[in-house]
ZAMARKOL-511463 format. One line per 3 residues: number of its first residue (from 1); their letters; for each residue z, y, x of C-alpha. Coordinates in steps of 0.1 Angstrom, whole numbers. Example, Ala and Ser with C-alpha at 12.3 -4.5 7.8 and 13.67 -1.06 7.14 Angstrom:
<nodes>
1> as> 78 -45 123 | 71 -11 137 .
</nodes>
This chain:
<nodes>
1> mnk> 162 272 -125 | 161 268 -87 | 185 239 -91 .
4> fia> 167 223 -122 | 136 225 -95 | 157 210 -69 .
7> ivf> 170 183 -89 | 137 171 -105 | 125 169 -72 .
10> fis> 154 148 -60 | 152 123 -92 | 112 117 -87 .
13> vtl> 113 109 -50 | 148 87 -51 | 135 69 -84 .
16> faq> 109 51 -59 | 138 45 -31 | 134 11 -15 .
19> drh> 171 14 -14 | 199 39 -13 | 218 25 15 .
22> ssv> 183 25 40 | 179 60 59 | 142 63 45 .
25> agk> 146 56 13 | 150 96 2 | 122 108 28 .
28> agt> 86 118 14 | 62 94 8 | 86 68 -9 .
31> fsr> 59 58 -32 | 36 45 -9 | 54 22 7 .
34> mgf> 60 2 -22 | 30 -22 -15 | -7 -23 -30 .
37> gar> -14 -44 -56 | -7 -79 -72 | -17 -101 -44 .
40> gmg> 0 -81 -15 | 34 -73 -35 | 30 -112 -46 .
43> msn> 30 -118 -7 | 61 -93 0 | 34 -69 18 .
46> amt> 36 -92 44 | -6 -87 46 | -11 -70 80 .
49> avd> -26 -102 101 | -42 -119 68 | -80 -118 73 .
52> fgn> -95 -136 40 | -92 -129 5 | -91 -97 -15 .
55> lsa> -87 -73 16 | -71 -34 19 | -70 -9 42 .
58> yyn> -39 0 32 | -19 -28 51 | -45 -23 81 .
61> pal> -77 -9 84 | -90 -33 106 | -94 -55 81 .
64> svf> -121 -47 61 | -140 -59 86 | -131 -96 75 .
67> qqn> -141 -86 38 | -168 -112 24 | -191 -99 0 .
70> nsf> -179 -66 -19 | -145 -71 -35 | -127 -44 -60 .
73> hts> -92 -46 -73 | -72 -25 -96 | -36 -28 -104 .
76> ysf> -8 -16 -129 | 28 -18 -121 | 52 -23 -148 .
79> lsl> 86 -3 -137 | 122 7 -154 | 133 45 -159 .
82> drs> 99 56 -170 | 84 49 -138 | 44 44 -133 .
85> lnf> 26 28 -99 | -10 21 -99 | -39 8 -74 .
88> lnf> -75 10 -68 | -93 -6 -43 | -136 -12 -32 .
91> tkr> -134 -31 4 | -176 -34 19 | -181 -52 49 .
94> fel> -216 -42 70 | -233 -61 95 | -252 -39 120 .
97> gkk> -282 -58 137 | -310 -47 158 | -342 -48 137 .
100> npd> -374 -74 151 | -406 -62 157 | -413 -71 117 .
103> gtn> -385 -54 105 | -363 -82 95 | -323 -83 111 .
106> rat> -320 -101 144 | -301 -138 138 | -268 -127 153 .
109> prs> -259 -89 142 | -252 -66 169 | -215 -58 153 .
112> vag> -196 -56 121 | -183 -27 101 | -160 -25 70 .
115> lsi> -151 7 47 | -121 5 22 | -118 29 0 .
118> gli> -85 31 -25 | -60 51 -45 | -26 49 -51 .
121> nas> -13 67 -83 | 23 72 -90 | 45 96 -118 .
124> vgn> 81 94 -136 | 78 107 -176 | 98 118 -201 .
127> fae> 119 147 -180 | 132 174 -200 | 129 208 -191 .
130> rdn> 154 233 -197 | 160 265 -189 | 189 281 -175 .
133> qgi> 213 279 -208 | 202 241 -213 | 178 250 -240 .
136> etg> 150 223 -238 | 112 239 -235 | 93 211 -231 .
139> els> 87 183 -210 | 78 171 -171 | 58 143 -154 .
142> pye> 58 148 -116 | 33 131 -99 | 23 120 -63 .
145> nqf> -12 110 -55 | -28 88 -22 | -63 87 -16 .
148> fmg> -72 67 13 | -106 54 34 | -103 30 63 .
151> igl> -133 23 85 | -130 -9 106 | -149 -19 134 .
154> kis> -150 -52 155 | -158 -49 186 | -158 -84 203 .
157> qkl> -156 -121 184 | -116 -115 190 | -108 -81 183 .
160> aig> -111 -56 154 | -101 -22 153 | -97 0 122 .
163> fna> -86 35 113 | -75 53 82 | -79 88 69 .
166> kfy> -54 100 37 | -47 125 16 | -23 132 -7 .
169> ysk> -16 155 -33 | 16 157 -53 | 31 179 -86 .
172> lyd> 66 185 -88 | 61 216 -113 | 31 235 -128 .
175> evt> 28 262 -100 | 45 235 -76 | 23 212 -57 .
178> sts> 17 202 -24 | -16 187 -4 | -13 168 31 .
181> fgf> -36 147 51 | -26 120 75 | -39 90 91 .
184> dig> -36 52 103 | -46 33 130 | -46 -7 134 .
187> avy> -59 -36 153 | -67 -75 145 | -67 -101 171 .
190> tvs> -81 -136 167 | -59 -160 187 | -80 -190 170 .
193> dqv> -92 -196 134 | -56 -206 124 | -38 -179 141 .
196> kva> -40 -137 138 | -22 -113 152 | -24 -76 138 .
199> atl> -4 -43 145 | -4 -8 129 | 10 24 134 .
202> tdl> 10 43 99 | 13 79 84 | 9 95 113 .
205> nsk> 8 133 103 | 16 128 72 | 39 157 54 .
208> ykw> 46 175 19 | 48 211 23 | 63 225 -9 .
211> dtt> 58 267 -14 | 78 280 -49 | 70 317 -39 .
214> kly> 44 314 -66 | 72 305 -95 | 100 325 -78 .
217> gqe> 83 355 -60 | 105 370 -26 | 134 342 -40 .
220> gtn> 108 310 -32 | 112 295 3 | 86 271 19 .
223> ted> 101 236 27 | 84 208 47 | 94 172 47 .
226> kfp> 77 145 70 | 68 112 63 | 85 86 87 .
229> vrk> 64 68 109 | 57 30 106 | 50 6 133 .
232> kia> 39 -33 120 | 32 -64 142 | 24 -92 127 .
235> lay> 16 -128 130 | -2 -146 100 | -12 -184 102 .
238> siv> -34 -211 79 | -31 -242 76 | -66 -252 66 .
241> eyk> -61 -290 56 | -30 -276 32 | -47 -246 24 .
244> ila> -16 -227 31 | -10 -195 44 | 17 -179 58 .
247> sle> 26 -148 72 | 53 -128 92 | 58 -92 101 .
250> feg> 82 -66 121 | 84 -29 111 | 102 -4 125 .
253> idg> 106 32 107 | 108 61 125 | 133 47 151 .
256> etn> 158 46 123 | 152 11 99 | 138 -22 111 .
259> flr> 124 -45 87 | 113 -79 85 | 92 -94 58 .
262> fga> 75 -130 56 | 50 -139 26 | 29 -174 20 .
265> eyn> 1 -182 0 | -5 -217 -17 | -43 -228 -28 .
268> ife> -26 -252 -53 | -58 -259 -71 | -94 -254 -66 .
271> nlf> -92 -219 -84 | -52 -214 -86 | -31 -196 -59 .
274> irg> 3 -192 -66 | 25 -167 -33 | 59 -158 -27 .
277> gid> 79 -142 -1 | 112 -120 8 | 107 -82 20 .
280> nin> 132 -52 32 | 151 -78 53 | 169 -51 72 .
283> isn> 179 -61 106 | 198 -28 111 | 216 -35 83 .
286> fdf> 224 -64 68 | 243 -52 39 | 209 -40 26 .
289> pak> 192 -61 0 | 160 -78 3 | 133 -83 -21 .
292> psl> 120 -115 -29 | 89 -117 -48 | 65 -146 -65 .
295> gfs> 29 -143 -81 | -2 -163 -85 | -40 -154 -89 .
298> yvq> -65 -176 -109 | -99 -167 -99 | -133 -178 -121 .
301> gig> -170 -176 -114 | -189 -155 -139 | -225 -156 -130 .
304> avq> -227 -145 -92 | -192 -126 -97 | -156 -141 -91 .
307> agl> -133 -125 -114 | -97 -130 -109 | -64 -123 -127 .
310> dya> -35 -112 -102 | 2 -111 -110 | 35 -103 -88 .
313> fvi> 69 -103 -95 | 95 -83 -75 | 133 -77 -73 .
316> epy> 141 -42 -74 | 178 -33 -61 | 197 -8 -82 .
319> spy> 170 -13 -110 | 178 -20 -152 | 150 -45 -146 .
322> dqh> 126 -54 -120 | 88 -51 -113 | 57 -66 -130 .
325> iig> 24 -57 -116 | -7 -70 -130 | -41 -68 -117 .
328> lnf> -77 -76 -117 | -96 -82 -89 | -137 -88 -84 .
331> if> -158 -103 -57 | -197 -99 -60 .
</nodes>
């Protein structure tokens, strides 16, 4: 049974791996590095410095201060090999101003803050549970969850900073679960109305601790799997007159693997956006397959609410078929 548990754990992790040749592919928390939502994955996750549209602290906790009104979006992913990947996110911007003597806000707010709350759920289904004799005894569905809350603050006209608190809860087997806390920090600097630069540190202190003593008693073991620390710097450029956004990022993971990614978005009509990009350009190993993506959004006003439909298509190497992500977003 020990071997069975180890095999299931290995499969549940590697099925969400980006590439078997990457040194980080089999490390803990791979599901949380795949991206977030149809818009982000449609732009190949080059979202760290993008400061408009539907924003999420997943990419950079400082981004929430740029959200206009309230934003809610959810996405569901169609993946091969009985995997699922789902997203929820709510983002709100606050203006914190001093009160006039009559109780009204001053014309110029003292500061701007933002709050972003989200969830990533990943699971793998249809695992047959078998005993030591190979007899099927049931079905297993290991899963992983990340809950996050990001707080951003605009400390000057040019600079915004943010902090993410993250909680992980993962289940491998009935009595084999793990919880963990981690955090991210990020910043966005506004060079001009067209140019934004950003940087983040992600998954600081995140790790899984597995304890199988409840299942096996004295034969059980304690295992610790650390998440790789990710460092990103990013540049976003908006060509307002042509309604084009372009973004470029560099990401270093644990000092072992370095990636480039870029994405672009074009407001082709008033309510229609198309986007695309290339993720996982491994500059440490050019044999590593990149991940192109395409997507679109259509937005329609319904009273005071802007409702949108999002879609992304992502090529996934070594998979029987590619990823399809469908999402709904609301700004109100």
